[in-house]
SELUM-67399 format. One record per residue (C-alpha): residue in three letters; y, z, x. Coordinates in nm, 2 decimals. Example, Ala and Ser with C-alpha at 12.3 -4.5 7.8 and 13.67 -1.06 7.14 Angstrom:
<rs>
<r residuo="ALA" v="-0.45" w="0.78" u="1.23"/>
<r residuo="SER" v="-0.11" w="0.71" u="1.37"/>
</rs>
This chain:
<rs>
<r residuo="MET" v="-16.74" w="1.21" u="-1.16"/>
<r residuo="ALA" v="-16.90" w="1.10" u="-1.48"/>
<r residuo="ASP" v="-16.55" w="1.04" u="-1.64"/>
<r residuo="SER" v="-16.45" w="0.81" u="-1.35"/>
<r residuo="VAL" v="-16.78" w="0.62" u="-1.38"/>
<r residuo="SER" v="-16.74" w="0.58" u="-1.75"/>
<r residuo="THR" v="-16.38" w="0.46" u="-1.71"/>
<r residuo="ALA" v="-16.48" w="0.20" u="-1.45"/>
<r residuo="GLY" v="-16.76" w="0.09" u="-1.67"/>
<r residuo="GLY" v="-16.53" w="0.05" u="-1.97"/>
<r residuo="ALA" v="-16.29" w="-0.16" u="-1.76"/>
<r residuo="SER" v="-16.57" w="-0.38" u="-1.64"/>
<r residuo="LEU" v="-16.69" w="-0.44" u="-1.99"/>
<r residuo="ASN" v="-16.33" w="-0.52" u="-2.11"/>
<r residuo="ALA" v="-16.29" w="-0.77" u="-1.83"/>
<r residuo="ALA" v="-16.63" w="-0.93" u="-1.90"/>
<r residuo="ALA" v="-16.54" w="-0.96" u="-2.27"/>
<r residuo="ALA" v="-16.21" w="-1.12" u="-2.19"/>
<r residuo="ALA" v="-16.38" w="-1.36" u="-1.95"/>
<r residuo="GLY" v="-16.64" w="-1.45" u="-2.21"/>
<r residuo="ALA" v="-16.38" w="-1.51" u="-2.47"/>
<r residuo="GLY" v="-16.18" w="-1.73" u="-2.24"/>
<r residuo="GLY" v="-16.49" w="-1.93" u="-2.14"/>
<r residuo="ALA" v="-16.59" w="-1.97" u="-2.51"/>
<r residuo="SER" v="-16.25" w="-2.10" u="-2.61"/>
<r residuo="GLY" v="-16.19" w="-2.31" u="-2.30"/>
<r residuo="ALA" v="-15.85" w="-2.14" u="-2.23"/>
<r residuo="VAL" v="-15.72" w="-2.11" u="-1.88"/>
<r residuo="TYR" v="-15.49" w="-1.84" u="-1.77"/>
<r residuo="ALA" v="-15.14" w="-1.97" u="-1.66"/>
<r residuo="PRO" v="-14.83" w="-1.77" u="-1.57"/>
<r residuo="ILE" v="-14.53" w="-1.79" u="-1.80"/>
<r residuo="ALA" v="-14.25" w="-1.99" u="-1.64"/>
<r residuo="PRO" v="-13.93" w="-1.80" u="-1.57"/>
<r residuo="ARG" v="-13.67" w="-1.82" u="-1.84"/>
<r residuo="GLN" v="-13.30" w="-1.89" u="-1.80"/>
<r residuo="PRO" v="-13.07" w="-1.59" u="-1.77"/>
<r residuo="PRO" v="-12.88" w="-1.49" u="-2.09"/>
<r residuo="VAL" v="-12.56" w="-1.68" u="-2.15"/>
<r residuo="ALA" v="-12.24" w="-1.47" u="-2.07"/>
<r residuo="THR" v="-12.06" w="-1.35" u="-2.38"/>
<r residuo="GLN" v="-11.76" w="-1.21" u="-2.21"/>
<r residuo="GLY" v="-11.48" w="-1.36" u="-2.00"/>
<r residuo="PRO" v="-11.25" w="-1.66" u="-2.04"/>
<r residuo="LEU" v="-11.52" w="-1.93" u="-2.03"/>
<r residuo="ALA" v="-11.73" w="-1.76" u="-2.29"/>
<r residuo="TRP" v="-11.42" w="-1.72" u="-2.51"/>
<r residuo="LEU" v="-11.33" w="-2.09" u="-2.48"/>
<r residuo="LYS" v="-11.68" w="-2.20" u="-2.56"/>
<r residuo="ARG" v="-11.71" w="-1.96" u="-2.86"/>
<r residuo="ASN" v="-11.36" w="-2.04" u="-3.01"/>
<r residuo="LEU" v="-11.26" w="-2.39" u="-2.90"/>
<r residuo="PHE" v="-11.58" w="-2.58" u="-2.80"/>
<r residuo="ASP" v="-11.84" w="-2.45" u="-3.04"/>
<r residuo="GLY" v="-12.00" w="-2.77" u="-3.16"/>
<r residuo="TRP" v="-11.87" w="-3.13" u="-3.16"/>
<r residuo="LEU" v="-11.64" w="-3.09" u="-3.46"/>
<r residuo="ASN" v="-11.46" w="-2.79" u="-3.31"/>
<r residuo="THR" v="-11.44" w="-2.97" u="-2.97"/>
<r residuo="LEU" v="-11.29" w="-3.27" u="-3.14"/>
<r residuo="ALA" v="-11.03" w="-3.06" u="-3.32"/>
<r residuo="THR" v="-10.94" w="-2.88" u="-2.99"/>
<r residuo="LEU" v="-10.89" w="-3.21" u="-2.81"/>
<r residuo="VAL" v="-10.67" w="-3.35" u="-3.09"/>
<r residuo="THR" v="-10.46" w="-3.04" u="-3.09"/>
<r residuo="VAL" v="-10.42" w="-3.05" u="-2.71"/>
<r residuo="ALA" v="-10.32" w="-3.41" u="-2.73"/>
<r residuo="VAL" v="-10.06" w="-3.34" u="-3.00"/>
<r residuo="LEU" v="-9.92" w="-3.05" u="-2.80"/>
<r residuo="ALA" v="-9.90" w="-3.26" u="-2.49"/>
<r residuo="TRP" v="-9.70" w="-3.51" u="-2.69"/>
<r residuo="LEU" v="-9.46" w="-3.26" u="-2.86"/>
<r residuo="LEU" v="-9.41" w="-2.99" u="-2.60"/>
<r residuo="PRO" v="-9.23" w="-3.19" u="-2.32"/>
<r residuo="PRO" v="-8.94" w="-3.32" u="-2.54"/>
<r residuo="LEU" v="-8.92" w="-2.98" u="-2.72"/>
<r residuo="PHE" v="-8.90" w="-2.80" u="-2.39"/>
<r residuo="GLY" v="-8.63" w="-3.04" u="-2.27"/>
<r residuo="TRP" v="-8.43" w="-2.99" u="-2.58"/>
<r residuo="SER" v="-8.46" w="-2.62" u="-2.60"/>
<r residuo="VAL" v="-8.44" w="-2.53" u="-2.23"/>
<r residuo="LEU" v="-8.37" w="-2.80" u="-1.98"/>
<r residuo="HIS" v="-8.07" w="-2.96" u="-2.16"/>
<r residuo="ALA" v="-7.96" w="-2.66" u="-2.36"/>
<r residuo="VAL" v="-7.63" w="-2.49" u="-2.34"/>
<r residuo="ALA" v="-7.63" w="-2.11" u="-2.35"/>
<r residuo="ALA" v="-7.26" w="-2.04" u="-2.30"/>
<r residuo="PRO" v="-7.03" w="-2.01" u="-2.60"/>
<r residuo="ASP" v="-6.86" w="-2.34" u="-2.51"/>
<r residuo="ASN" v="-6.80" w="-2.56" u="-2.80"/>
<r residuo="ALA" v="-6.70" w="-2.86" u="-2.59"/>
<r residuo="ALA" v="-7.01" w="-2.84" u="-2.38"/>
<r residuo="CYS" v="-7.23" w="-2.80" u="-2.68"/>
<r residuo="ARG" v="-7.08" w="-3.11" u="-2.84"/>
<r residuo="ALA" v="-7.14" w="-3.30" u="-2.52"/>
<r residuo="VAL" v="-7.52" w="-3.24" u="-2.53"/>
<r residuo="HIS" v="-7.56" w="-3.24" u="-2.90"/>
<r residuo="GLU" v="-7.80" w="-3.53" u="-2.90"/>
<r residuo="THR" v="-8.02" w="-3.42" u="-2.61"/>
<r residuo="GLY" v="-8.00" w="-3.04" u="-2.60"/>
<r residuo="ALA" v="-7.98" w="-2.73" u="-2.80"/>
<r residuo="CYS" v="-7.66" w="-2.52" u="-2.83"/>
<r residuo="TRP" v="-7.77" w="-2.16" u="-2.80"/>
<r residuo="GLY" v="-7.40" w="-2.08" u="-2.74"/>
<r residuo="VAL" v="-7.36" w="-2.06" u="-3.12"/>
<r residuo="VAL" v="-7.58" w="-1.75" u="-3.11"/>
<r residuo="ALA" v="-7.36" w="-1.60" u="-2.83"/>
<r residuo="GLU" v="-7.04" w="-1.69" u="-3.02"/>
<r residuo="LYS" v="-7.15" w="-1.60" u="-3.38"/>
<r residuo="GLY" v="-7.43" w="-1.35" u="-3.30"/>
<r residuo="ARG" v="-7.25" w="-1.04" u="-3.42"/>
<r residuo="LEU" v="-7.15" w="-1.20" u="-3.74"/>
<r residuo="ILE" v="-7.51" w="-1.32" u="-3.79"/>
<r residuo="LEU" v="-7.65" w="-0.97" u="-3.72"/>
<r residuo="PHE" v="-7.39" w="-0.76" u="-3.90"/>
<r residuo="GLY" v="-7.24" w="-0.99" u="-4.16"/>
<r residuo="ARG" v="-6.89" w="-0.89" u="-4.28"/>
<r residuo="TYR" v="-6.92" w="-0.53" u="-4.16"/>
<r residuo="PRO" v="-6.59" w="-0.43" u="-3.98"/>
<r residuo="PHE" v="-6.61" w="-0.54" u="-3.62"/>
<r residuo="GLU" v="-6.49" w="-0.22" u="-3.47"/>
<r residuo="GLU" v="-6.74" w="-0.02" u="-3.67"/>
<r residuo="GLN" v="-7.05" w="-0.22" u="-3.60"/>
<r residuo="TRP" v="-7.20" w="0.05" u="-3.39"/>
<r residuo="ARG" v="-7.27" w="0.23" u="-3.71"/>
<r residuo="PRO" v="-7.52" w="-0.02" u="-3.85"/>
<r residuo="LEU" v="-7.66" w="-0.06" u="-3.51"/>
<r residuo="ALA" v="-7.73" w="0.31" u="-3.49"/>
<r residuo="ALA" v="-7.87" w="0.31" u="-3.84"/>
<r residuo="CYS" v="-8.11" w="0.03" u="-3.76"/>
<r residuo="ALA" v="-8.23" w="0.20" u="-3.44"/>
<r residuo="ILE" v="-8.30" w="0.53" u="-3.62"/>
<r residuo="LEU" v="-8.48" w="0.35" u="-3.91"/>
<r residuo="ILE" v="-8.69" w="0.13" u="-3.67"/>
<r residuo="ALA" v="-8.78" w="0.44" u="-3.46"/>
<r residuo="LEU" v="-8.90" w="0.62" u="-3.78"/>
<r residuo="LEU" v="-9.10" w="0.31" u="-3.89"/>
<r residuo="ILE" v="-9.28" w="0.30" u="-3.55"/>
<r residuo="ALA" v="-9.34" w="0.68" u="-3.56"/>
<r residuo="SER" v="-9.48" w="0.65" u="-3.92"/>
<r residuo="CYS" v="-9.73" w="0.39" u="-3.80"/>
<r residuo="LEU" v="-9.89" w="0.63" u="-3.54"/>
<r residuo="ARG" v="-10.16" w="0.87" u="-3.66"/>
<r residuo="PRO" v="-10.02" w="1.18" u="-3.48"/>
<r residuo="PHE" v="-9.72" w="1.16" u="-3.71"/>
<r residuo="TRP" v="-9.92" w="1.15" u="-4.03"/>
<r residuo="LYS" v="-9.82" w="1.50" u="-4.13"/>
<r residuo="PRO" v="-9.69" w="1.66" u="-4.45"/>
<r residuo="TRP" v="-9.34" w="1.67" u="-4.30"/>
<r residuo="LEU" v="-9.32" w="1.29" u="-4.27"/>
<r residuo="ALA" v="-9.22" w="1.24" u="-4.63"/>
<r residuo="PRO" v="-8.92" w="1.48" u="-4.62"/>
<r residuo="LEU" v="-8.83" w="1.33" u="-4.28"/>
<r residuo="TRP" v="-8.80" w="0.99" u="-4.45"/>
<r residuo="VAL" v="-8.56" w="1.13" u="-4.71"/>
<r residuo="VAL" v="-8.34" w="1.29" u="-4.43"/>
<r residuo="VAL" v="-8.34" w="0.97" u="-4.22"/>
<r residuo="LEU" v="-8.25" w="0.74" u="-4.52"/>
<r residuo="ALA" v="-7.97" w="0.98" u="-4.61"/>
<r residuo="VAL" v="-7.84" w="0.97" u="-4.25"/>
<r residuo="CYS" v="-7.86" w="0.59" u="-4.24"/>
<r residuo="PHE" v="-7.67" w="0.57" u="-4.57"/>
<r residuo="MET" v="-7.40" w="0.80" u="-4.45"/>
<r residuo="LEU" v="-7.36" w="0.59" u="-4.13"/>
<r residuo="MET" v="-7.34" w="0.27" u="-4.32"/>
<r residuo="ARG" v="-7.12" w="0.40" u="-4.61"/>
<r residuo="GLY" v="-6.89" w="0.63" u="-4.42"/>
<r residuo="GLY" v="-6.64" w="0.86" u="-4.58"/>
<r residuo="VAL" v="-6.79" w="1.17" u="-4.42"/>
<r residuo="PHE" v="-6.75" w="1.33" u="-4.07"/>
<r residuo="GLY" v="-6.44" w="1.12" u="-4.01"/>
<r residuo="LEU" v="-6.62" w="0.78" u="-4.06"/>
<r residuo="THR" v="-6.42" w="0.50" u="-4.22"/>
<r residuo="PRO" v="-6.55" w="0.41" u="-4.56"/>
<r residuo="VAL" v="-6.71" w="0.07" u="-4.59"/>
<r residuo="GLU" v="-6.80" w="-0.08" u="-4.93"/>
<r residuo="THR" v="-7.15" w="-0.19" u="-4.98"/>
<r residuo="SER" v="-7.02" w="-0.54" u="-5.06"/>
<r residuo="ARG" v="-6.93" w="-0.57" u="-4.69"/>
<r residuo="TRP" v="-7.28" w="-0.48" u="-4.57"/>
<r residuo="GLY" v="-7.48" w="-0.77" u="-4.44"/>
<r residuo="GLY" v="-7.70" w="-0.92" u="-4.17"/>
<r residuo="PHE" v="-8.00" w="-0.75" u="-4.03"/>
<r residuo="PRO" v="-7.91" w="-0.40" u="-4.14"/>
<r residuo="LEU" v="-7.89" w="-0.51" u="-4.50"/>
<r residuo="THR" v="-8.22" w="-0.70" u="-4.47"/>
<r residuo="LEU" v="-8.39" w="-0.40" u="-4.31"/>
<r residuo="ALA" v="-8.25" w="-0.15" u="-4.57"/>
<r residuo="LEU" v="-8.35" w="-0.36" u="-4.87"/>
<r residuo="ALA" v="-8.70" w="-0.41" u="-4.74"/>
<r residuo="VAL" v="-8.76" w="-0.05" u="-4.62"/>
<r residuo="VAL" v="-8.61" w="0.13" u="-4.91"/>
<r residuo="SER" v="-8.77" w="-0.09" u="-5.18"/>
<r residuo="LEU" v="-9.11" w="-0.06" u="-5.02"/>
<r residuo="VAL" v="-9.09" w="0.31" u="-4.95"/>
<r residuo="VAL" v="-9.00" w="0.38" u="-5.32"/>
<r residuo="ALA" v="-9.23" w="0.11" u="-5.46"/>
<r residuo="PHE" v="-9.55" w="0.23" u="-5.29"/>
<r residuo="PRO" v="-9.59" w="0.57" u="-5.47"/>
<r residuo="LEU" v="-9.48" w="0.40" u="-5.79"/>
<r residuo="ALA" v="-9.74" w="0.13" u="-5.75"/>
<r residuo="ILE" v="-10.01" w="0.40" u="-5.70"/>
<r residuo="LEU" v="-9.91" w="0.57" u="-6.02"/>
<r residuo="VAL" v="-9.90" w="0.24" u="-6.21"/>
<r residuo="ALA" v="-10.25" w="0.14" u="-6.07"/>
<r residuo="LEU" v="-10.39" w="0.48" u="-6.18"/>
<r residuo="GLY" v="-10.22" w="0.43" u="-6.52"/>
<r residuo="ARG" v="-10.39" w="0.09" u="-6.57"/>
<r residuo="SER" v="-10.72" w="0.25" u="-6.49"/>
<r residuo="SER" v="-10.66" w="0.54" u="-6.73"/>
<r residuo="HIS" v="-10.86" w="0.61" u="-7.04"/>
<r residuo="LEU" v="-10.54" w="0.70" u="-7.23"/>
<r residuo="PRO" v="-10.44" w="0.39" u="-7.44"/>
<r residuo="ALA" v="-10.07" w="0.47" u="-7.44"/>
<r residuo="ILE" v="-10.03" w="0.51" u="-7.07"/>
<r residuo="ARG" v="-10.26" w="0.21" u="-7.00"/>
<r residuo="ALA" v="-10.06" w="-0.01" u="-7.24"/>
<r residuo="VAL" v="-9.72" w="0.08" u="-7.08"/>
<r residuo="CYS" v="-9.85" w="0.01" u="-6.73"/>
<r residuo="VAL" v="-10.01" w="-0.32" u="-6.84"/>
<r residuo="ILE" v="-9.69" w="-0.44" u="-7.01"/>
<r residuo="TYR" v="-9.48" w="-0.34" u="-6.70"/>
<r residuo="VAL" v="-9.70" w="-0.52" u="-6.45"/>
<r residuo="GLU" v="-9.75" w="-0.84" u="-6.66"/>
<r residuo="LEU" v="-9.38" w="-0.86" u="-6.75"/>
<r residuo="ILE" v="-9.26" w="-0.83" u="-6.39"/>
<r residuo="ARG" v="-9.53" w="-1.05" u="-6.24"/>
<r residuo="GLY" v="-9.46" w="-1.31" u="-6.50"/>
<r residuo="VAL" v="-9.11" w="-1.40" u="-6.37"/>
<r residuo="PRO" v="-8.99" w="-1.49" u="-6.02"/>
<r residuo="LEU" v="-8.79" w="-1.25" u="-5.81"/>
<r residuo="ILE" v="-8.48" w="-1.46" u="-5.85"/>
<r residuo="SER" v="-8.48" w="-1.39" u="-6.23"/>
<r residuo="VAL" v="-8.52" w="-1.02" u="-6.17"/>
<r residuo="LEU" v="-8.23" w="-1.02" u="-5.93"/>
<r residuo="PHE" v="-8.02" w="-1.22" u="-6.16"/>
<r residuo="MET" v="-8.09" w="-0.99" u="-6.45"/>
<r residuo="ALA" v="-8.02" w="-0.68" u="-6.24"/>
<r residuo="SER" v="-7.69" w="-0.82" u="-6.11"/>
<r residuo="PHE" v="-7.54" w="-1.00" u="-6.40"/>
<r residuo="MET" v="-7.72" w="-0.92" u="-6.72"/>
<r residuo="PHE" v="-7.78" w="-0.54" u="-6.68"/>
<r residuo="PRO" v="-7.40" w="-0.45" u="-6.66"/>
<r residuo="LEU" v="-7.36" w="-0.61" u="-7.00"/>
<r residuo="PHE" v="-7.57" w="-0.34" u="-7.16"/>
<r residuo="MET" v="-7.38" w="-0.06" u="-7.00"/>
<r residuo="PRO" v="-7.11" w="0.14" u="-7.18"/>
<r residuo="GLN" v="-6.75" w="0.01" u="-7.15"/>
<r residuo="GLY" v="-6.60" w="0.10" u="-6.81"/>
<r residuo="THR" v="-6.93" w="0.20" u="-6.65"/>
<r residuo="THR" v="-7.02" w="0.02" u="-6.34"/>
<r residuo="ILE" v="-7.32" w="0.05" u="-6.10"/>
<r residuo="ASP" v="-7.30" w="-0.07" u="-5.74"/>
<r residuo="VAL" v="-7.45" w="-0.42" u="-5.70"/>
<r residuo="LEU" v="-7.66" w="-0.31" u="-5.40"/>
<r residuo="LEU" v="-7.82" w="-0.03" u="-5.61"/>
<r residuo="ARG" v="-7.90" w="-0.27" u="-5.89"/>
<r residuo="VAL" v="-8.06" w="-0.51" u="-5.64"/>
<r residuo="LEU" v="-8.26" w="-0.23" u="-5.49"/>
<r residuo="VAL" v="-8.39" w="-0.13" u="-5.83"/>
<r residuo="GLY" v="-8.49" w="-0.48" u="-5.91"/>
<r residuo="MET" v="-8.67" w="-0.54" u="-5.58"/>
<r residuo="THR" v="-8.84" w="-0.20" u="-5.60"/>
<r residuo="LEU" v="-8.98" w="-0.27" u="-5.95"/>
<r residuo="PHE" v="-9.09" w="-0.62" u="-5.84"/>
<r residuo="ALA" v="-9.27" w="-0.50" u="-5.53"/>
<r residuo="ALA" v="-9.43" w="-0.21" u="-5.72"/>
<r residuo="ALA" v="-9.58" w="-0.45" u="-5.98"/>
<r residuo="TYR" v="-9.75" w="-0.65" u="-5.71"/>
<r residuo="LEU" v="-9.86" w="-0.35" u="-5.51"/>
<r residuo="ALA" v="-10.00" w="-0.19" u="-5.82"/>
<r residuo="GLU" v="-10.25" w="-0.48" u="-5.87"/>
<r residuo="VAL" v="-10.35" w="-0.46" u="-5.50"/>
<r residuo="VAL" v="-10.42" w="-0.08" u="-5.54"/>
<r residuo="ARG" v="-10.60" w="-0.14" u="-5.86"/>
<r residuo="GLY" v="-10.83" w="-0.38" u="-5.68"/>
<r residuo="GLY" v="-10.91" w="-0.11" u="-5.43"/>
<r residuo="LEU" v="-10.98" w="0.13" u="-5.71"/>
<r residuo="GLN" v="-11.22" w="-0.11" u="-5.88"/>
<r residuo="ALA" v="-11.40" w="-0.17" u="-5.55"/>
<r residuo="LEU" v="-11.50" w="0.20" u="-5.52"/>
<r residuo="PRO" v="-11.85" w="0.28" u="-5.65"/>
<r residuo="LYS" v="-11.85" w="0.49" u="-5.97"/>
<r residuo="GLY" v="-12.08" w="0.74" u="-5.81"/>
<r residuo="GLN" v="-11.80" w="0.86" u="-5.59"/>
<r residuo="VAL" v="-11.61" w="0.99" u="-5.89"/>
<r residuo="GLU" v="-11.92" w="1.13" u="-6.06"/>
<r residuo="ALA" v="-12.00" w="1.32" u="-5.74"/>
<r residuo="ALA" v="-11.65" w="1.46" u="-5.73"/>
<r residuo="GLN" v="-11.68" w="1.57" u="-6.09"/>
<r residuo="SER" v="-12.01" w="1.73" u="-6.03"/>
<r residuo="ILE" v="-11.87" w="1.97" u="-5.77"/>
<r residuo="GLY" v="-11.58" w="2.07" u="-6.01"/>
<r residuo="LEU" v="-11.29" w="1.87" u="-5.87"/>
<r residuo="THR" v="-11.00" w="1.81" u="-6.11"/>
<r residuo="TYR" v="-10.87" w="1.46" u="-6.18"/>
<r residuo="TRP" v="-10.59" w="1.47" u="-5.93"/>
<r residuo="GLN" v="-10.80" w="1.64" u="-5.67"/>
<r residuo="THR" v="-11.05" w="1.36" u="-5.71"/>
<r residuo="GLN" v="-10.79" w="1.09" u="-5.68"/>
<r residuo="ARG" v="-10.61" w="1.25" u="-5.38"/>
<r residuo="LYS" v="-10.92" w="1.35" u="-5.18"/>
<r residuo="ILE" v="-11.19" w="1.10" u="-5.28"/>
<r residuo="VAL" v="-11.07" w="0.79" u="-5.46"/>
<r residuo="LEU" v="-10.73" w="0.69" u="-5.31"/>
<r residuo="PRO" v="-10.82" w="0.73" u="-4.94"/>
<r residuo="GLN" v="-11.11" w="0.50" u="-4.98"/>
<r residuo="ALA" v="-10.94" w="0.26" u="-5.21"/>
<r residuo="LEU" v="-10.63" w="0.22" u="-5.00"/>
<r residuo="ARG" v="-10.84" w="0.18" u="-4.68"/>
<r residuo="THR" v="-11.02" w="-0.11" u="-4.85"/>
<r residuo="VAL" v="-10.70" w="-0.30" u="-4.93"/>
<r residuo="VAL" v="-10.50" w="-0.25" u="-4.62"/>
<r residuo="PRO" v="-10.47" w="-0.63" u="-4.55"/>
<r residuo="ALA" v="-10.35" w="-0.70" u="-4.90"/>
<r residuo="ILE" v="-10.10" w="-0.42" u="-4.89"/>
<r residuo="VAL" v="-9.95" w="-0.54" u="-4.56"/>
<r residuo="ASN" v="-9.94" w="-0.89" u="-4.69"/>
<r residuo="THR" v="-9.73" w="-0.77" u="-4.98"/>
<r residuo="PHE" v="-9.50" w="-0.59" u="-4.74"/>
<r residuo="ILE" v="-9.45" w="-0.91" u="-4.54"/>
<r residuo="GLY" v="-9.37" w="-1.10" u="-4.86"/>
<r residuo="ALA" v="-9.12" w="-0.84" u="-4.97"/>
<r residuo="PHE" v="-8.95" w="-0.84" u="-4.63"/>
<r residuo="LYS" v="-8.90" w="-1.22" u="-4.65"/>
<r residuo="ASP" v="-8.80" w="-1.21" u="-5.01"/>
<r residuo="THR" v="-8.48" w="-1.02" u="-4.91"/>
<r residuo="SER" v="-8.33" w="-1.36" u="-4.83"/>
<r residuo="LEU" v="-8.30" w="-1.42" u="-5.21"/>
<r residuo="VAL" v="-8.02" w="-1.17" u="-5.25"/>
<r residuo="THR" v="-7.77" w="-1.43" u="-5.14"/>
<r residuo="ILE" v="-7.76" w="-1.54" u="-5.51"/>
<r residuo="VAL" v="-7.59" w="-1.22" u="-5.59"/>
<r residuo="SER" v="-7.34" w="-1.25" u="-5.31"/>
<r residuo="LEU" v="-7.51" w="-1.01" u="-5.07"/>
<r residuo="TYR" v="-7.51" w="-1.16" u="-4.72"/>
<r residuo="ASP" v="-7.84" w="-1.06" u="-4.57"/>
<r residuo="LEU" v="-7.97" w="-1.21" u="-4.24"/>
<r residuo="THR" v="-8.00" w="-1.56" u="-4.39"/>
<r residuo="GLY" v="-7.68" w="-1.53" u="-4.59"/>
<r residuo="ALA" v="-7.50" w="-1.41" u="-4.28"/>
<r residuo="VAL" v="-7.60" w="-1.71" u="-4.07"/>
<r residuo="GLN" v="-7.46" w="-1.94" u="-4.34"/>
<r residuo="LEU" v="-7.14" w="-1.74" u="-4.35"/>
<r residuo="ALA" v="-7.12" w="-1.75" u="-3.97"/>
<r residuo="LEU" v="-7.17" w="-2.12" u="-3.94"/>
<r residuo="GLY" v="-6.91" w="-2.20" u="-4.21"/>
<r residuo="ASP" v="-6.68" w="-2.25" u="-3.91"/>
<r residuo="ALA" v="-6.61" w="-2.62" u="-3.88"/>
<r residuo="ASP" v="-6.63" w="-2.60" u="-3.50"/>
<r residuo="TRP" v="-6.98" w="-2.47" u="-3.50"/>
<r residuo="ARG" v="-7.12" w="-2.61" u="-3.83"/>
<r residuo="LYS" v="-7.29" w="-2.89" u="-3.64"/>
<r residuo="PHE" v="-7.53" w="-2.64" u="-3.47"/>
<r residuo="PHE" v="-7.67" w="-2.50" u="-3.79"/>
<r residuo="LEU" v="-8.03" w="-2.56" u="-3.67"/>
<r residuo="GLU" v="-7.99" w="-2.33" u="-3.37"/>
<r residuo="GLY" v="-7.86" w="-2.05" u="-3.59"/>
<r residuo="GLN" v="-8.15" w="-2.09" u="-3.83"/>
<r residuo="LEU" v="-8.40" w="-2.09" u="-3.55"/>
<r residuo="PHE" v="-8.25" w="-1.76" u="-3.42"/>
<r residuo="VAL" v="-8.29" w="-1.60" u="-3.77"/>
<r residuo="ALA" v="-8.64" w="-1.74" u="-3.80"/>
<r residuo="ALA" v="-8.73" w="-1.58" u="-3.47"/>
<r residuo="ILE" v="-8.62" w="-1.24" u="-3.60"/>
<r residuo="TYR" v="-8.83" w="-1.28" u="-3.91"/>
<r residuo="PHE" v="-9.13" w="-1.40" u="-3.71"/>
<r residuo="VAL" v="-9.12" w="-1.10" u="-3.47"/>
<r residuo="ALA" v="-9.10" w="-0.86" u="-3.76"/>
<r residuo="CYS" v="-9.38" w="-1.02" u="-3.97"/>
<r residuo="PHE" v="-9.60" w="-1.07" u="-3.67"/>
<r residuo="ALA" v="-9.57" w="-0.71" u="-3.57"/>
<r residuo="MET" v="-9.67" w="-0.61" u="-3.93"/>
<r residuo="SER" v="-9.96" w="-0.84" u="-3.92"/>
<r residuo="ARG" v="-10.09" w="-0.71" u="-3.58"/>
<r residuo="TYR" v="-10.05" w="-0.35" u="-3.70"/>
<r residuo="SER" v="-10.25" w="-0.44" u="-4.01"/>
<r residuo="ARG" v="-10.54" w="-0.55" u="-3.80"/>
<r residuo="TRP" v="-10.52" w="-0.24" u="-3.58"/>
<r residuo="LEU" v="-10.50" w="-0.01" u="-3.88"/>
<r residuo="GLU" v="-10.79" w="-0.18" u="-4.06"/>
<r residuo="GLY" v="-11.01" w="-0.15" u="-3.76"/>
<r residuo="HIS" v="-10.90" w="0.21" u="-3.70"/>
<r residuo="LEU" v="-10.97" w="0.33" u="-4.05"/>
<r residuo="ASN" v="-11.29" w="0.13" u="-4.10"/>
<r residuo="THR" v="-11.46" w="0.24" u="-3.77"/>
<r residuo="GLY" v="-11.76" w="0.39" u="-3.95"/>
<r residuo="ILE" v="-11.82" w="0.12" u="-4.21"/>
<r residuo="ARG" v="-11.70" w="-0.21" u="-4.07"/>
<r residuo="ARG" v="-11.95" w="-0.49" u="-4.02"/>
<r residuo="VAL" v="-12.04" w="-0.60" u="-3.67"/>
</rs>
């Protein structure tokens, strides 16, 4: 009873004090007006406001872009779809040459563009090799397949693809590498050069960060020498100058020489990317590994390289995309990759006029491949940096 009286008395005193303070200051109690509900941050309208209409400058740029697209898209749609000819009919294509596209050139010359000078009746072999290689690439991009047996599987698959393309075994007709071309050659050059260049780049990056002067000097000279010249010069040296230094009567396949040149070139650029990741790693990581007794290679394999490579995933994929597109330069050494094959296919006088349509077809293939690599890079970066990425 006494506690309840004391509580009531205390409440009365607090109320009186508050009333006295209010009277002394002249303040009058007033309820707070209701606030607006929070703005939605999800949904189509929120996305449009955040990305296209965020401020007057962004809104102006959006309106100008929409106006330009409204001016360009209708005639482009009419040329590429409404008035286009899809059938491989040369006369019909010439009739609409000024107003419509001739996609019939792709239907007529598609196999020559995709497979180059590979024998027509044997083109199932490069098609099968491409399917196997692409399937392995997709599998290698998925985490459940990141197992120790993945590296030996790559060796086996590359050997199978080479046997399919080359022939001469299991009753397959031999086909010289000089007749390889089109998309299979582009894919083979890009994949093989990058698969071999990546571990080489890691070793070179570690060599440039080494405390041993001889190893560091060799790696620095290699990187600076390769990065100081364009890829065309490397391919020219590998194809035309290198055979001059070989013993009399010794020849090396031109495709092998080109692969070596592209591998060394890609490895030099990748080495600098990896070295940037190594330098971004705090020194305390290495010191902590040394403090628990890990050897140099254990430290690099378990502590340093996983963190360094995760940091530079965008730069690595950017180098991969550049190397994939640089395969178009092999035409200077008479290897007809995808871009060289389209020039070869459209050398026909009847279809030479529709060169633009053929180039757009090849550009679409390059875009799909590069866009897929770019999207995978974003997914991989977010997947690996889940615990450390900034919100």
